[in-house]
C-alpha positions in Angstrom: 27.3 3.3 -14.0 23.9 1.9 -15.0 23.8 -1.2 -17.1 21.1 -0.8 -19.8 20.4 -3.6 -22.3 20.8 -2.3 -25.9 17.2 -3.3 -26.8 15.7 -1.2 -23.9 14.1 2.1 -24.8 14.9 4.9 -22.3 13.6 8.4 -22.7 16.3 11.1 -22.6 14.6 12.9 -19.7 14.7 9.7 -17.5 17.0 9.9 -14.5 18.8 6.6 -13.9 20.8 6.1 -10.6 24.1 4.5 -10.1 24.2 0.7 -10.3 20.8 0.4 -11.9 20.3 -2.5 -14.3 17.6 -2.4 -17.0 16.8 -5.6 -18.9 15.9 -6.3 -22.6 12.9 -4.7 -24.3 12.0 -2.6 -21.3 10.5 0.9 -21.9 11.3 3.8 -19.6 9.1 6.8 -20.4 9.6 10.5 -19.9 10.3 11.9 -16.5 11.0 8.5 -14.8 13.4 8.4 -11.9 15.1 5.2 -10.8 17.0 5.1 -7.5 20.5 3.6 -7.3 20.9 -0.1 -7.1 17.5 -0.9 -8.6 17.0 -3.9 -10.9 14.5 -3.8 -13.8 13.7 -7.0 -15.6 12.8 -7.7 -19.2 9.7 -6.4 -21.0 8.9 -4.0 -18.2 7.0 -0.7 -18.8 7.8 2.3 -16.5 5.3 5.0 -17.2 5.6 8.8 -17.3 6.9 10.5 -14.1 7.2 7.2 -12.2 9.6 7.4 -9.2 11.3 4.2 -8.1 13.3 4.3 -4.8 16.6 2.7 -4.1 17.2 -1.1 -4.5 13.8 -1.8 -6.0 13.5 -5.1 -7.8 11.0 -5.2 -10.7 10.5 -8.6 -12.4 9.5 -9.3 -16.0 6.4 -7.8 -17.7 5.4 -5.5 -14.8 3.7 -2.2 -15.9 4.3 0.6 -13.3 3.1 4.2 -13.4 0.9 3.7 -16.5 -2.2 5.8 -17.1 -5.2 5.6 -14.7 -8.0 3.3 -15.8 -10.5 5.7 -14.2 -13.0 6.9 -16.9 -12.6 10.5 -15.5 -9.0 10.5 -16.5 -8.3 12.8 -19.4 -4.5 12.6 -19.4 -3.9 15.0 -16.5 -0.3 15.0 -15.3 0.1 12.7 -12.3 2.5 10.1 -11.0 3.2 7.0 -9.1 5.9 6.4 -6.5 7.4 3.1 -5.2 9.5 3.1 -2.1 13.0 1.7 -1.4 13.7 -2.0 -1.4 10.2 -2.9 -2.6 9.8 -6.0 -4.7 7.5 -6.1 -7.8 6.9 -9.5 -9.3 5.8 -10.5 -12.7 2.8 -8.8 -14.5 2.1 -6.5 -11.6 0.3 -3.3 -12.6 0.4 0.0 -10.7 -1.5 2.9 -12.2 -0.7 6.6 -11.7 -3.3 9.0 -10.2 -6.3 10.3 -12.0 -6.2 13.9 -10.7 -3.7 16.4 -11.9 -0.8 16.4 -9.5 -2.1 13.3 -7.7 -0.1 10.3 -6.7 -0.4 6.6 -6.3 2.1 5.4 -3.7 3.6 2.1 -2.7 5.8 2.3 0.4 9.2 0.8 1.3 9.9 -2.9 1.8 6.6 -3.9 0.3 6.0 -7.0 -1.7 3.6 -7.1 -4.7 3.4 -10.7 -6.0 2.5 -11.7 -9.5 -0.6 -10.2 -11.2 -1.4 -7.9 -8.2 -3.1 -4.6 -9.3 -2.8 -1.2 -7.6 -5.3 1.3 -9.0 -5.2 5.1 -9.1 -4.6 7.1 -5.9 -4.0 4.0 -3.8 -1.7 4.1 -0.9 0.1 0.9 0.1 2.1 1.2 3.3 5.6 0.1 4.2 6.0 -3.6 4.5 2.6 -4.4 3.1 2.1 -7.6 1.0 -0.3 -8.1 -2.0 -0.4 -11.8 -2.8 -0.8 -13.1 -6.3 -3.8 -11.6 -8.1 -4.8 -9.3 -5.2 -6.7 -6.3 -6.7 -7.1 -2.8 -5.2 -9.8 -0.5 -6.5 -9.2 3.3 -6.7 -8.2 5.3 -3.6 -7.7 2.2 -1.4 -5.4 2.5 1.6 -3.5 -0.6 2.8 -1.7 0.4 6.0 1.8 -0.8 6.9 2.3 -4.5 7.5 -1.1 -5.5 6.2 -1.5 -8.5 3.9 -4.1 -8.9 1.1 -4.1 -12.5 0.2 -4.4 -14.1 -3.3 -7.3 -13.2 -5.5 -8.8 -10.9 -2.9 -10.4 -7.7 -4.2 -10.8 -4.5 -2.3 -13.6 -2.0 -3.2 -12.6 1.6 -4.0 -12.1 3.9 -1.0 -11.8 1.0 1.5 -9.0 0.8 4.0 -7.1 -2.2 5.4 -5.7 -1.5 8.8 -2.1 -2.0 9.8 -1.2 -5.6 10.5 -4.5 -6.9 9.3 -4.8 -10.0 7.1 -7.4 -10.4 4.4 -8.1 -14.0 3.4 -7.7 -15.4 -0.1 -10.5 -14.8 -2.5 -12.3 -12.3 -0.2 -14.4 -9.3 -1.3 -13.7 -6.3 0.9 -16.5 -3.7 0.9 -16.0 -2.1 4.3 -12.9 -1.0 6.2 -11.0 -3.8 7.9 -9.7 -2.6 11.3 -6.0 -3.0 12.3 -4.6 -6.4 13.5 -7.7 -8.3 12.5 -8.1 -11.5 10.4 -10.9 -10.9 7.8 -12.4 -13.3 5.3 -15.5 -14.0 3.2 -18.0 -12.4 0.8 -18.1 -9.7 2.0 -15.0 -9.9 4.2 -15.8 -9.8 7.9 -13.5 -10.1 11.0 -12.8 -13.5 12.4 -10.8 -12.4 15.4 -7.3 -10.8 15.8 -4.5 -11.8 13.5 -2.7 -13.6 16.2 -0.2 -15.5 14.0 0.7 -12.2 12.2 1.2 -10.5 15.6 3.5 -13.3 16.8 5.5 -13.2 13.7 6.1 -9.5 14.3 7.4 -10.3 17.7 4.5 -8.8 19.6 4.5 -10.1 23.2 1.7 -12.3 24.6 0.5 -9.7 27.0 0.0 -7.2 24.1 -1.9 -9.9 22.0 -4.2 -10.5 25.0 -4.8 -6.8 25.2 -5.7 -6.6 21.5 -8.1 -9.6 22.1 -9.8 -7.7 24.9 -10.1 -4.5 22.8 -11.7 -6.4 20.0 -14.2 -8.1 22.3 -15.2 -4.7 23.4 -15.2 -3.2 19.9 -17.6 -5.8 18.5 -20.0 -6.0 21.5 -23.4 -6.0 19.8 -25.1 -4.7 22.9 -24.0 -1.1 22.2 -23.5 1.2 19.2 -20.0 1.1 17.7 -19.5 4.7 18.8 -20.3 3.8 22.4 -17.9 0.9 22.2 -15.1 3.2 21.0 -15.7 5.5 23.9 -15.5 2.7 26.4 -12.3 1.4 24.8 -10.7 4.9 25.1 -11.6 4.9 28.8 -10.6 1.4 29.7 -7.4 1.2 27.6 -6.3 4.9 27.9 -2.6 4.0 27.9 -2.6 1.4 25.2 -1.0 2.2 21.9 -2.8 -0.7 20.2 -6.2 0.5 21.4 -5.4 4.0 20.3 -4.6 2.8 16.7 -7.8 0.8 16.5 -10.0 3.6 17.8 -8.5 6.2 15.5 -8.9 3.9 12.5 -12.6 3.2 13.3 -13.4 6.9 14.0 -11.8 7.9 10.7 -13.8 5.4 8.6 -15.8 6.8 5.8 -17.3 3.6 4.4 -18.0 1.9 7.7 -16.2 -0.8 9.7 -16.7 -4.4 8.8 -18.1 -6.4 11.8 -18.4 -10.1 12.5 -21.4 -12.2 11.5 -23.8 -13.3 14.1 -24.4 -17.0 14.3 -28.1 -18.1 14.3 -29.2 -19.1 17.8 -30.0 -22.8 18.3 -32.7 -23.5 20.8 -34.7 -26.7 20.4 -32.7 -28.8 18.0 -34.4 -31.4 15.9 -31.7 -34.1 15.6 -33.5 -35.9 12.8 -33.8 -32.9 10.4 -31.1 -30.5 11.5 -27.9 -30.3 9.4 -24.5 -31.1 10.9 -23.3 -28.4 13.3 -20.5 -27.2 11.0 -23.2 -26.4 8.4 -25.2 -24.2 10.7 -26.4 -21.1 8.8 -24.9 -17.8 9.9 -27.1 -14.8 10.2 
């Protein structure tokens, strides 16, 4: 049997699974479905037609499945869905879709830390992490296992590739390829996410292969499309290379690329700044 605090307001059409706990002053609106074993904290708002999976944990003051903030939204019926075993921390906001019949989706085993925001029509993959204050614009895709660090913001329609890591406070305006570490304003790649790959148990040989793929991918001597062709030929049997190539070929906004460092030829030791302050192109 569900355990619902007497002060909670639950719409009669809501479907509450076995073993669900709903805390004080929480509001569950029409058409909400909550999977068995989920725990909903105090002062939470679960918006119309929201679907929560099994064993989801929602902490105090979260607002999930509430109306899209898109100015084009005119109350069209849409929904949001959150997968099994995902954890939603305090003050997280997840908006439902703008378009009629549309969906905002957060996958299974994800972690959305305090104050993270997921806008309309976003897709957050399984096992992804949004750290405190991370903000996703509309129709952003965060692929499985990716991490968007604290206070980072992602422009609408951008994609964060699987296993990628976006640094804290970054501004993402282009697609971030899989397994890359990106940081800055705007966010640009700084090499493969080696630490993340090791934590996932990826073998050293595979990490070396990903390094070689990225060296080829970001070779400035050729066009990106030519680099992708060369990667397909040289790493034809590589699952990692295939994922990276498919991601880049599917990019609509364009792929973020590393900055070029300014060339240093004749250095004036009297007037030149320290090496670590060298200006990047």
